[in-house]
N, C-alpha and C positions, 0 to 999 in steps of 0.2 A: 377759370371755372365760372359757368353761368348758373344762375339760380333757376331751378326747374319749375317751381310753382310758388305762388304767393302764400303767405301765412293765412291760416283759417281763423285763428283766434289770437288775441293778444294776451299773453300770460306772463312774459318776463320783460321788464323795462329797466333802464339805467338813467340816472342823472349823474353825470360826471361833473366835477367842480361844483358840488352841491351847495357850497356856502353854508348858511344856517338852515337850509331846507325849505325855503319858501316855495320853490317849484315843486319839490317832492310833496309838500303838504297839499298843494293844489291838485296834484295827481291823485293822492289818496282820497281827497274829498269827492272826486268824480269817479274813481275806480278803486274802491276800498278792498277789493279782492285780488288785486294784481300783485305779483311778486316784484317789488321795487328794490333795486340795489342802488346805493349811492357811493360816491367817491369824493373825498375832499383832502387836499394836501395840507391845509393849515390845521394844526393840532387844536387850537381853541375852538374852531368851527366844528371839528370832528367831535369834540366833547359835547357841543350843543346838539349835534345830530344824534349822538348816542343817548343823550337825555330825552330826546324826542322819540326814541325807539326805532330809528332807522337802521336798516341793514347795511352797515359800512363794510365794504369789501376791500378797499385799498386806500392808499394815501395819494399816490401820484397816478393820475389817469394815463399819462403817456407811457407808463410802465405796466399798465394793467392788461390782463388778457381775459377773454370771455366772449360770449355771444349773446346778444339781446335782440328781441324782436322790435323794440323801439328804444331810441335814445333821445332824450330831451335835454338840451344843453344851453347854458349861458357861459361859454368858456372865457378865460382871460383873453382879452382882445390882443394882447401882446403875443399870444401863441395861438391865435384863432385858426390859422391855416393848419398847423400841426395837429391841433385838437380835432379839427374836422376830418382830416384824412384818417386819423386814428379811430375816430368814432365810426366812420364808414367801414373800416376793417373789422370792427367789433359787431357789426350788424349781421343778423341771421339773413339768409336769403329771403327776400320779400319784406325785410324789415324797413323801418322808416327812421330817418334822422331828422329831427327838428331842432334848429339852432338859431340863436340870436347872433347876428354878425354886425360888426361896425360898417358903416356906409363906405369907409375908405377901401374896403375889399373890392368895391365895384369901380373905383377910379384910379387907384394907385397903378403906376406904370412900371414898377420894378418887376423883374423876371418872376419872382415868387408869386406875385398877385396875378400877373398875366396867365401864368400856368394854372393857377388855381381857378380862374374864370373859365379857362378852356376845359379843365377837369369838370367843373360844375355843368357846363354846357353839354359835355359828352355823357353826363349822367342825368340829363333832363331835369336838373334842379329847378324848383320853383322858388321864387323869392318875391317878397312884398315889403315895401317901405313901411316902417312903423311910424305912426304920427310923431311929429316933433314934440319933445317934452314928455314923452310917455314914461320916462323913468325919473322925473323930477321929484316925485313923491315917494320914491323907494327908500329903503334903509340907507343905501349909499347913493344919494341923488346924483344924476349925471344928465347933461344935456347933449351927450354924444348921439349923433344920428345913427339909427340902426335899421336893420332889415331882419325879417324872419326868412330863413332858408329851409326848405324841405327837400330831402333827397331820399328816394326809395332805392333800395338795393335789389336790382333785378338782373 
């Protein structure tokens, strides 16, 4: 099934694997009127999200169903490919997925990653390298090289 037209306005958004809500808080700062759903598998982090007033709709993103106009994700890198495929399935026609990816997605030669790169190319995914050290000052500092990937469902 092909999408017939692009979305006119952004009304419904998802942050899967929301952690303690840093990305969700940034979304609300810039788009306070948007309907934002969050998903988080870890119960301690779900409690933090609840205290912050977020609309928690599920625990495990890979088991969730729904349709969103935009998904902004920083998935667990160990399940990055699975999370990205599932996020794409959850997009409404004309919706956009923006995700942080480990650099390894772009050079690993095992079948799973080769197929994923082919899939990204077939969906005209855009990607850009994030500057080295961008996450060294985060709550969970890491020096892992990353990229931002943007895929539109059309």
